[in-house]
A tleap script that builds the chain and sets N, CA, C and O, in Angstrom:
source leaprc.protein.ff14SB
mol = sequence {
  NMET GLY ALA PHE TYR ARG ARG LEU ALA ALA
  ARG ILE VAL LYS ALA LYS ALA VAL THR ALA
  THR ALA ARG LYS VAL VAL VAL LEU PHE TYR
  ASN ALA LEU ARG HIE GLY MET THR TYR GLU
  ASP PRO GLY ALA SER TYR TYR GLU GLU ARG
  HIE ARG ARG ARG VAL LEU ALA ASN LEU ARG
  ARG ARG ALA LYS SER LEU GLY TYR THR LEU
  THR GLU ALA ALA PRO PRO GLN GLY MET ASP
  VAL CSER
}
set mol.1.N position { 98.815 94.153 100.330 }
set mol.1.CA position { 98.440 94.215 101.397 }
set mol.1.C position { 99.196 95.108 102.548 }
set mol.1.O position { 98.699 96.055 103.158 }
set mol.2.N position { 100.395 94.625 102.681 }
set mol.2.CA position { 101.711 95.010 103.659 }
set mol.2.C position { 101.823 96.542 103.305 }
set mol.2.O position { 101.786 97.566 103.987 }
set mol.3.N position { 101.961 96.307 102.082 }
set mol.3.CA position { 102.239 98.743 101.455 }
set mol.3.C position { 100.719 99.071 102.082 }
set mol.3.O position { 100.720 99.923 102.971 }
set mol.4.N position { 99.545 98.547 101.757 }
set mol.4.CA position { 98.406 99.688 102.020 }
set mol.4.C position { 98.384 100.114 103.552 }
set mol.4.O position { 98.087 101.234 103.967 }
set mol.5.N position { 98.809 98.846 104.432 }
set mol.5.CA position { 98.525 99.246 105.285 }
set mol.5.C position { 99.606 100.106 105.984 }
set mol.5.O position { 99.372 100.975 106.824 }
set mol.6.N position { 100.786 99.750 105.533 }
set mol.6.CA position { 102.047 100.667 106.210 }
set mol.6.C position { 101.528 102.048 105.786 }
set mol.6.O position { 101.570 103.014 106.548 }
set mol.7.N position { 100.951 102.108 104.326 }
set mol.7.CA position { 101.110 103.624 104.183 }
set mol.7.C position { 99.598 104.335 104.770 }
set mol.7.O position { 99.177 105.455 104.480 }
set mol.8.N position { 98.947 103.319 105.674 }
set mol.8.CA position { 97.979 104.024 106.285 }
set mol.8.C position { 98.373 104.557 107.286 }
set mol.8.O position { 98.288 105.733 107.638 }
set mol.9.N position { 99.179 102.987 108.163 }
set mol.9.CA position { 99.681 103.309 109.506 }
set mol.9.C position { 100.693 104.758 109.449 }
set mol.9.O position { 101.113 105.090 110.558 }
set mol.10.N position { 100.980 105.354 108.663 }
set mol.10.CA position { 101.950 106.330 108.891 }
set mol.10.C position { 101.388 107.433 108.866 }
set mol.10.O position { 102.037 108.473 108.970 }
set mol.11.N position { 99.945 107.410 108.708 }
set mol.11.CA position { 99.469 108.599 108.100 }
set mol.11.C position { 98.530 108.803 109.327 }
set mol.11.O position { 98.574 109.885 109.912 }
set mol.12.N position { 97.413 107.510 109.883 }
set mol.12.CA position { 96.422 107.816 110.840 }
set mol.12.C position { 96.867 106.913 112.101 }
set mol.12.O position { 98.058 106.614 112.175 }
set mol.13.N position { 95.953 106.451 113.121 }
set mol.13.CA position { 96.088 105.785 113.917 }
set mol.13.C position { 96.034 104.222 113.410 }
set mol.13.O position { 95.210 103.797 112.599 }
set mol.14.N position { 97.222 103.330 114.133 }
set mol.14.CA position { 97.562 102.032 113.422 }
set mol.14.C position { 96.268 101.309 113.841 }
set mol.14.O position { 95.988 100.386 113.077 }
set mol.15.N position { 95.312 101.514 114.975 }
set mol.15.CA position { 94.237 100.719 114.711 }
set mol.15.C position { 93.328 100.780 113.792 }
set mol.15.O position { 92.871 99.815 113.179 }
set mol.16.N position { 93.015 101.971 113.654 }
set mol.16.CA position { 92.220 102.581 112.677 }
set mol.16.C position { 92.723 102.030 111.172 }
set mol.16.O position { 91.815 101.833 110.365 }
set mol.17.N position { 94.337 101.718 110.653 }
set mol.17.CA position { 94.919 101.230 109.827 }
set mol.17.C position { 94.702 99.608 110.154 }
set mol.17.O position { 94.196 99.151 109.129 }
set mol.18.N position { 94.813 98.866 110.831 }
set mol.18.CA position { 94.191 97.759 111.212 }
set mol.18.C position { 92.606 97.192 110.538 }
set mol.18.O position { 92.313 96.328 109.711 }
set mol.19.N position { 91.921 98.027 111.247 }
set mol.19.CA position { 90.605 97.908 110.276 }
set mol.19.C position { 90.268 98.755 109.000 }
set mol.19.O position { 89.111 98.782 108.580 }
set mol.20.N position { 91.002 99.259 108.551 }
set mol.20.CA position { 90.862 99.562 107.086 }
set mol.20.C position { 91.077 98.196 106.042 }
set mol.20.O position { 90.456 97.715 105.094 }
set mol.21.N position { 92.639 97.797 106.985 }
set mol.21.CA position { 92.924 96.696 105.851 }
set mol.21.C position { 92.345 95.614 106.092 }
set mol.21.O position { 92.374 94.827 105.146 }
set mol.22.N position { 91.702 95.184 107.218 }
set mol.22.CA position { 90.896 94.084 107.534 }
set mol.22.C position { 89.595 94.402 106.724 }
set mol.22.O position { 89.134 93.324 106.349 }
set mol.23.N position { 88.857 95.390 106.324 }
set mol.23.CA position { 87.528 95.601 105.526 }
set mol.23.C position { 88.226 95.675 104.000 }
set mol.23.O position { 87.414 95.365 103.128 }
set mol.24.N position { 89.128 95.907 103.658 }
set mol.24.CA position { 90.092 95.547 102.378 }
set mol.24.C position { 89.842 94.295 101.805 }
set mol.24.O position { 89.457 94.084 100.655 }
set mol.25.N position { 90.083 93.486 102.674 }
set mol.25.CA position { 90.770 91.942 102.546 }
set mol.25.C position { 88.968 91.429 102.509 }
set mol.25.O position { 88.569 90.732 101.575 }
set mol.26.N position { 88.111 91.832 103.522 }
set mol.26.CA position { 86.584 91.303 103.815 }
set mol.26.C position { 86.055 91.720 102.212 }
set mol.26.O position { 85.222 90.947 101.739 }
set mol.27.N position { 86.375 92.593 101.568 }
set mol.27.CA position { 85.403 93.381 100.516 }
set mol.27.C position { 86.370 92.356 99.277 }
set mol.27.O position { 85.574 91.724 98.583 }
set mol.28.N position { 87.648 92.120 98.939 }
set mol.28.CA position { 87.814 91.227 98.356 }
set mol.28.C position { 87.618 89.979 98.622 }
set mol.28.O position { 87.423 89.374 97.568 }
set mol.29.N position { 87.583 89.431 99.355 }
set mol.29.CA position { 86.862 88.188 99.549 }
set mol.29.C position { 85.424 87.971 99.055 }
set mol.29.O position { 85.177 87.189 98.137 }
set mol.30.N position { 84.266 88.854 99.838 }
set mol.30.CA position { 83.190 89.176 99.143 }
set mol.30.C position { 83.242 89.144 97.268 }
set mol.30.O position { 82.497 88.329 96.724 }
set mol.31.N position { 83.711 89.619 96.800 }
set mol.31.CA position { 83.490 90.046 95.430 }
set mol.31.C position { 84.154 88.918 95.027 }
set mol.31.O position { 83.431 88.409 94.171 }
set mol.32.N position { 84.957 88.373 95.149 }
set mol.32.CA position { 85.468 86.802 94.639 }
set mol.32.C position { 84.538 85.710 95.252 }
set mol.32.O position { 84.856 84.630 94.754 }
set mol.33.N position { 83.699 85.596 95.978 }
set mol.33.CA position { 83.139 84.753 96.169 }
set mol.33.C position { 81.658 85.131 95.191 }
set mol.33.O position { 81.133 84.283 94.470 }
set mol.34.N position { 81.143 86.537 95.337 }
set mol.34.CA position { 79.839 87.020 94.666 }
set mol.34.C position { 79.895 86.793 93.371 }
set mol.34.O position { 79.121 86.061 92.754 }
set mol.35.N position { 80.981 87.525 92.831 }
set mol.35.CA position { 81.038 87.682 91.453 }
set mol.35.C position { 82.127 86.779 90.630 }
set mol.35.O position { 82.355 87.040 89.449 }
set mol.36.N position { 82.807 85.677 91.322 }
set mol.36.CA position { 83.622 84.921 91.050 }
set mol.36.C position { 84.946 85.402 90.307 }
set mol.36.O position { 85.464 84.943 89.289 }
set mol.37.N position { 85.446 86.746 91.334 }
set mol.37.CA position { 86.376 87.388 90.524 }
set mol.37.C position { 87.823 86.709 91.529 }
set mol.37.O position { 87.714 86.401 92.716 }
set mol.38.N position { 89.123 86.589 90.709 }
set mol.38.CA position { 90.161 86.348 91.289 }
set mol.38.C position { 90.977 87.751 91.667 }
set mol.38.O position { 90.969 88.802 91.027 }
set mol.39.N position { 91.722 87.430 92.970 }
set mol.39.CA position { 92.519 88.668 92.980 }
set mol.39.C position { 93.684 88.548 92.720 }
set mol.39.O position { 94.270 87.696 93.388 }
set mol.40.N position { 94.353 89.175 91.869 }
set mol.40.CA position { 95.722 89.307 91.516 }
set mol.40.C position { 96.599 90.549 92.069 }
set mol.40.O position { 96.321 91.699 91.729 }
set mol.41.N position { 97.513 90.299 92.811 }
set mol.41.CA position { 98.427 91.391 93.608 }
set mol.41.C position { 99.188 91.817 92.623 }
set mol.41.O position { 100.033 91.022 92.210 }
set mol.42.N position { 99.092 93.223 91.962 }
set mol.42.CA position { 99.979 93.951 91.645 }
set mol.42.C position { 101.191 94.068 91.797 }
set mol.42.O position { 102.020 94.401 90.950 }
set mol.43.N position { 101.429 93.667 93.427 }
set mol.43.CA position { 102.926 93.510 93.806 }
set mol.43.C position { 103.356 95.040 94.145 }
set mol.43.O position { 102.878 95.994 93.531 }
set mol.44.N position { 104.429 95.187 95.321 }
set mol.44.CA position { 104.737 96.290 95.918 }
set mol.44.C position { 105.110 97.306 95.215 }
set mol.44.O position { 104.784 98.465 95.474 }
set mol.45.N position { 105.991 96.872 94.041 }
set mol.45.CA position { 106.498 97.847 93.162 }
set mol.45.C position { 105.333 99.043 92.608 }
set mol.45.O position { 105.436 100.268 92.542 }
set mol.46.N position { 104.221 98.137 92.257 }
set mol.46.CA position { 102.975 98.618 91.695 }
set mol.46.C position { 102.663 99.886 92.728 }
set mol.46.O position { 102.617 101.059 92.355 }
set mol.47.N position { 102.528 99.589 93.624 }
set mol.47.CA position { 101.918 100.979 95.131 }
set mol.47.C position { 103.110 101.515 95.052 }
set mol.47.O position { 103.002 102.579 94.443 }
set mol.48.N position { 104.449 101.264 95.437 }
set mol.48.CA position { 105.639 102.131 95.538 }
set mol.48.C position { 105.332 103.398 94.563 }
set mol.48.O position { 104.887 104.478 94.953 }
set mol.49.N position { 105.708 103.006 93.008 }
set mol.49.CA position { 105.661 103.754 92.044 }
set mol.49.C position { 104.410 104.789 91.946 }
set mol.49.O position { 104.532 105.972 91.627 }
set mol.50.N position { 103.231 104.168 92.262 }
set mol.50.CA position { 101.796 105.172 92.018 }
set mol.50.C position { 101.844 106.069 93.398 }
set mol.50.O position { 101.236 107.140 93.391 }
set mol.51.N position { 102.638 105.609 94.725 }
set mol.51.CA position { 103.039 106.470 95.458 }
set mol.51.C position { 104.283 107.418 95.412 }
set mol.51.O position { 104.495 108.308 96.235 }
set mol.52.N position { 104.829 107.207 94.676 }
set mol.52.CA position { 105.924 108.228 94.330 }
set mol.52.C position { 105.235 109.641 93.346 }
set mol.52.O position { 105.423 110.846 93.514 }
set mol.53.N position { 104.416 108.936 92.326 }
set mol.53.CA position { 103.959 110.070 91.192 }
set mol.53.C position { 103.118 110.487 92.416 }
set mol.53.O position { 103.479 111.507 93.004 }
set mol.54.N position { 101.930 109.751 92.912 }
set mol.54.CA position { 101.338 110.977 93.770 }
set mol.54.C position { 102.065 111.966 94.638 }
set mol.54.O position { 101.619 113.113 94.649 }
set mol.55.N position { 103.205 111.663 95.425 }
set mol.55.CA position { 103.967 112.494 95.921 }
set mol.55.C position { 104.578 113.910 95.049 }
set mol.55.O position { 104.581 115.088 95.405 }
set mol.56.N position { 105.090 113.263 93.761 }
set mol.56.CA position { 105.701 114.218 93.025 }
set mol.56.C position { 104.145 115.168 92.738 }
set mol.56.O position { 104.253 116.320 93.159 }
set mol.57.N position { 102.853 114.868 92.141 }
set mol.57.CA position { 102.012 115.457 91.850 }
set mol.57.C position { 101.829 116.504 93.044 }
set mol.57.O position { 101.958 117.706 92.813 }
set mol.58.N position { 101.632 116.195 93.880 }
set mol.58.CA position { 101.313 116.803 95.586 }
set mol.58.C position { 102.647 118.110 95.765 }
set mol.58.O position { 102.457 119.277 96.106 }
set mol.59.N position { 104.016 117.439 95.405 }
set mol.59.CA position { 104.666 118.598 95.543 }
set mol.59.C position { 104.531 119.627 94.331 }
set mol.59.O position { 104.618 120.818 94.631 }
set mol.60.N position { 104.325 119.286 92.968 }
set mol.60.CA position { 104.502 120.423 91.956 }
set mol.60.C position { 102.949 121.181 92.126 }
set mol.60.O position { 102.695 122.191 91.469 }
set mol.61.N position { 102.172 120.715 92.866 }
set mol.61.CA position { 100.950 121.379 92.889 }
set mol.61.C position { 101.337 122.159 94.344 }
set mol.61.O position { 101.050 123.333 94.111 }
set mol.62.N position { 101.679 122.104 95.270 }
set mol.62.CA position { 102.250 122.614 96.564 }
set mol.62.C position { 103.225 123.911 95.969 }
set mol.62.O position { 102.953 125.085 96.218 }
set mol.63.N position { 104.205 123.557 95.280 }
set mol.63.CA position { 105.338 124.690 94.555 }
set mol.63.C position { 104.522 125.682 93.854 }
set mol.63.O position { 104.815 126.875 93.927 }
set mol.64.N position { 103.323 125.187 93.051 }
set mol.64.CA position { 102.725 126.108 92.341 }
set mol.64.C position { 101.591 126.949 92.835 }
set mol.64.O position { 101.142 127.867 92.149 }
set mol.65.N position { 101.218 126.707 93.779 }
set mol.65.CA position { 100.617 127.673 94.859 }
set mol.65.C position { 101.325 128.369 95.710 }
set mol.65.O position { 100.689 129.099 96.471 }
set mol.66.N position { 102.363 128.349 95.786 }
set mol.66.CA position { 103.536 128.857 96.218 }
set mol.66.C position { 104.486 129.799 95.347 }
set mol.66.O position { 105.433 130.468 95.761 }
set mol.67.N position { 103.976 129.685 93.954 }
set mol.67.CA position { 104.721 130.491 93.100 }
set mol.67.C position { 105.838 129.761 92.407 }
set mol.67.O position { 106.491 130.304 91.516 }
set mol.68.N position { 106.034 128.671 92.769 }
set mol.68.CA position { 107.422 128.114 91.902 }
set mol.68.C position { 106.883 126.839 90.842 }
set mol.68.O position { 105.886 126.158 90.603 }
set mol.69.N position { 107.999 127.004 90.495 }
set mol.69.CA position { 108.191 125.281 89.265 }
set mol.69.C position { 109.051 124.766 89.316 }
set mol.69.O position { 110.192 125.206 89.177 }
set mol.70.N position { 108.583 123.292 89.609 }
set mol.70.CA position { 109.140 122.434 89.741 }
set mol.70.C position { 109.661 121.747 88.582 }
set mol.70.O position { 108.813 121.445 87.742 }
set mol.71.N position { 111.170 121.347 88.280 }
set mol.71.CA position { 111.466 120.483 87.022 }
set mol.71.C position { 111.944 119.153 87.503 }
set mol.71.O position { 111.943 118.980 88.722 }
set mol.72.N position { 112.332 118.238 86.766 }
set mol.72.CA position { 113.065 117.170 87.330 }
set mol.72.C position { 114.477 117.192 86.989 }
set mol.72.O position { 114.888 118.015 86.171 }
set mol.73.N position { 115.260 116.352 87.551 }
set mol.73.CA position { 116.728 116.580 87.180 }
set mol.73.C position { 116.938 115.125 87.175 }
set mol.73.O position { 116.427 114.359 87.992 }
set mol.74.N position { 117.908 114.702 85.979 }
set mol.74.CA position { 118.461 113.738 86.168 }
set mol.74.C position { 119.127 112.811 87.334 }
set mol.74.O position { 120.032 113.274 88.027 }
set mol.75.N position { 118.869 112.103 87.434 }
set mol.75.CA position { 119.542 111.465 89.037 }
set mol.75.C position { 121.164 111.315 88.822 }
set mol.75.O position { 121.552 110.649 87.862 }
set mol.76.N position { 122.213 111.991 89.797 }
set mol.76.CA position { 123.271 111.401 89.725 }
set mol.76.C position { 123.723 110.077 89.456 }
set mol.76.O position { 123.205 109.062 89.923 }
set mol.77.N position { 124.849 110.121 88.577 }
set mol.77.CA position { 125.517 108.446 87.789 }
set mol.77.C position { 125.536 107.696 88.670 }
set mol.77.O position { 125.790 108.340 89.688 }
set mol.78.N position { 125.365 106.292 88.969 }
set mol.78.CA position { 125.726 105.635 90.133 }
set mol.78.C position { 124.425 105.347 90.539 }
set mol.78.O position { 124.099 104.189 90.800 }
set mol.79.N position { 123.603 106.333 90.623 }
set mol.79.CA position { 122.491 105.780 91.849 }
set mol.79.C position { 121.101 105.440 91.159 }
set mol.79.O position { 120.491 106.110 90.326 }
set mol.80.N position { 120.790 104.317 91.682 }
set mol.80.CA position { 119.436 103.942 91.371 }
set mol.80.C position { 118.377 104.066 91.857 }
set mol.80.O position { 118.075 103.513 92.915 }
set mol.81.N position { 117.483 104.922 91.094 }
set mol.81.CA position { 115.944 105.409 91.322 }
set mol.81.C position { 115.218 104.294 91.290 }
set mol.81.O position { 115.076 103.400 90.455 }
set mol.82.N position { 114.560 104.613 92.888 }
set mol.82.CA position { 113.608 103.299 92.715 }
set mol.82.C position { 112.109 103.877 94.000 }
set mol.82.O position { 111.136 103.145 94.182 }
savepdb mol mol.pdb
quit
């Protein structure tokens, strides 16, 4: 939930991010009660990887619209990719 809030707060007004996060919690709670579902947090790394893939896709699309082609380069040795 924290990662969700931080991503939204970076893009929109913080008050709206709080409201959106609260709604997400309420919907999860409602589904758990109504349908007997359990909430399994996929973890922050899942959301970070998803965000990274989305950013890369947006960059590729933007480069293509400008007439460029992006290719991935291997990271320099000794650097962790996160």
